[in-house]
C-alpha positions in Angstrom: 269.1 73.6 154.8 272.5 74.9 155.9 272.6 77.7 158.4 273.9 81.0 157.0 276.2 83.4 158.8 274.4 86.7 159.6 275.3 89.6 157.3 276.9 91.6 160.1 279.1 88.6 161.1 280.2 88.1 157.5 281.3 91.7 157.3 283.3 91.5 160.5 284.9 88.3 159.4 285.8 89.9 156.0 287.3 92.9 157.8 289.3 90.6 160.0 290.6 88.6 157.1 291.5 91.8 155.2 293.5 93.0 158.2 295.2 89.7 158.6 296.0 89.6 154.9 297.6 93.1 155.1 299.7 92.1 158.1 300.8 88.9 156.4 301.6 90.6 153.2 303.7 93.2 155.0 305.6 90.5 156.9 306.3 88.6 153.7 307.4 91.7 151.8 309.8 92.6 154.6 311.2 89.0 154.5 311.5 88.9 150.7 312.8 92.4 150.2 315.4 92.4 153.0 318.3 92.0 150.5 317.0 95.0 148.5 316.8 98.1 150.7 315.2 100.3 148.0 312.6 97.6 147.3 310.6 98.7 150.3 310.5 102.3 149.0 309.4 101.2 145.6 306.7 98.9 147.0 305.4 101.6 149.2 305.1 104.0 146.3 303.3 101.4 144.1 300.8 100.4 146.8 300.2 104.1 147.5 299.2 104.7 143.9 296.9 101.7 143.9 295.3 102.9 147.1 294.8 106.4 145.8 293.2 105.0 142.6 290.8 102.8 144.6 290.0 105.8 146.9 289.3 108.0 143.8 287.0 105.3 142.4 285.0 104.8 145.6 284.7 108.6 146.0 283.3 109.0 142.5 280.9 106.1 143.0 279.8 107.5 146.4 278.9 110.8 144.9 277.1 109.2 142.0 275.1 106.9 144.3 274.2 109.7 146.7 272.4 111.4 143.9 269.2 109.3 144.4 270.1 106.8 141.7 267.2 104.6 140.7 267.2 101.1 142.2 267.8 98.0 140.3 270.6 95.5 139.4 272.9 98.3 138.1 272.6 100.3 141.3 273.3 97.2 143.4 276.4 96.4 141.4 277.7 100.0 141.8 277.1 99.8 145.6 279.1 96.6 145.8 281.9 98.0 143.7 281.9 101.1 145.9 282.3 99.0 149.1 284.9 96.8 147.5 286.9 99.8 146.3 286.7 101.3 149.8 288.2 98.1 151.4 290.8 97.8 148.7 291.9 101.4 149.2 292.3 100.8 153.0 294.1 97.5 152.5 296.7 99.0 150.1 297.0 102.2 152.3 297.9 100.0 155.2 300.5 98.2 153.1 301.7 101.6 151.8 302.4 102.7 155.4 303.6 99.5 157.1 306.0 98.4 154.4 308.1 101.5 155.2 309.1 99.8 158.5 311.6 97.8 156.4 313.1 100.8 154.6 316.8 100.8 155.3 317.3 104.5 154.5 314.5 106.2 156.5 314.3 103.5 159.2 311.1 104.8 160.7 309.9 103.6 164.1 306.4 102.1 164.4 305.2 105.2 166.2 306.3 107.4 163.4 304.3 105.3 160.9 301.2 105.2 163.1 301.2 108.7 164.7 300.5 111.7 162.4 303.2 114.2 161.9 305.9 112.0 163.4 307.4 110.6 160.2 311.1 111.6 159.5 310.4 112.5 155.9 308.2 115.6 155.2 306.3 115.1 158.4 303.6 117.7 157.7 302.6 116.2 154.3 303.0 112.6 155.4 300.9 113.5 158.5 298.1 114.7 156.2 298.2 111.3 154.5 298.1 109.5 157.9 295.0 111.5 158.9 293.4 110.7 155.6 293.9 107.0 156.3 292.3 107.2 159.7 289.3 109.2 158.5 288.8 106.8 155.6 289.0 103.9 158.0 286.4 105.5 160.3 284.0 106.0 157.4 284.5 102.4 156.3 283.9 101.0 159.8 280.8 103.1 160.2 279.1 100.7 157.8 279.3 98.0 160.5 277.5 100.1 163.1 274.9 101.7 160.9 272.1 99.8 162.6 273.1 101.4 165.9 273.7 105.0 164.8 270.8 105.2 162.4 270.8 105.9 158.7 270.7 109.7 158.9 273.8 110.0 161.1 275.6 107.4 159.0 274.8 109.2 155.7 276.0 112.5 157.2 279.2 111.0 158.5 279.8 109.3 155.2 280.6 112.6 153.7 283.8 112.7 155.7 285.1 110.4 153.0 285.4 113.5 150.8 287.8 114.9 153.3 289.8 111.7 153.3 290.1 111.9 149.5 291.1 115.6 149.7 293.7 115.0 152.3 295.1 112.0 150.3 295.4 114.1 147.3 297.3 116.8 149.2 299.5 114.1 150.7 300.3 112.6 147.3 301.1 115.9 145.5 303.4 117.1 148.3 305.1 114.0 149.6 305.3 111.7 146.5 308.8 111.6 145.1 307.5 110.2 141.8 305.0 112.9 141.0 306.0 114.6 137.8 304.2 116.7 135.2 302.3 113.7 133.8 301.3 112.0 137.0 300.7 115.3 138.8 298.4 116.4 136.0 296.6 113.1 136.2 296.0 113.6 139.9 294.9 117.2 139.5 292.6 116.2 136.6 291.0 113.4 138.6 290.5 115.6 141.6 288.9 118.2 139.3 286.4 115.6 138.2 285.5 114.8 141.8 285.0 118.5 142.5 282.7 118.7 139.4 280.6 115.8 140.6 280.4 117.3 144.1 279.2 120.6 142.6 276.6 118.7 140.5 275.4 116.8 143.6 275.0 120.0 145.6 273.2 121.7 142.7 270.8 118.7 142.5 270.1 119.0 146.2 269.5 122.8 145.9 267.1 122.3 143.0 265.2 119.5 144.7 264.7 121.6 147.9 263.5 124.6 146.0 261.0 122.3 144.2 259.8 120.9 147.4 259.5 124.4 148.9 257.3 125.5 145.9 255.2 122.4 146.3 
């Protein structure tokens, strides 16, 4: 029988491969798009939209799964999709940021891309997006140390993902040059759906606690 890699090791290897893939993709994009200065900007916008869509999906699934969903194959599939969407959102967010290093118009330095509120274009709103990326990364990485922090702390910290989604929404609406009536309405509508799910989740918690109190 072949020896299997421990689950924790597999997760760290997957994370390392994703990081290496993002770096390689950014390097290749810079190489290929060098003759097309605006190509970096367009690629950054497209990867930003993909990242936001994946972040919305993982936020919705996280709220749904936190509502004490019954176990079974369906719940297991949703958990895996939730985790995959989280990693996908981070990977594309990393590309969204790093690809701007090749932009010939803004010409941002690496520090401006990595440090919040240092970007030359709309620094306040871009800074909110940078913070969203770091918070989302911290929430995702907390999965790998859950055995050390304990489930209760991990679950409480996991709600910071809602803050990351909220900041990403603010970032998109205020710094996205391609946000128009249609796309802006789509973003606001999707955010309203997340707010409705959050309200439903809090309402379920309140009702459950009242029922336990009566018992």
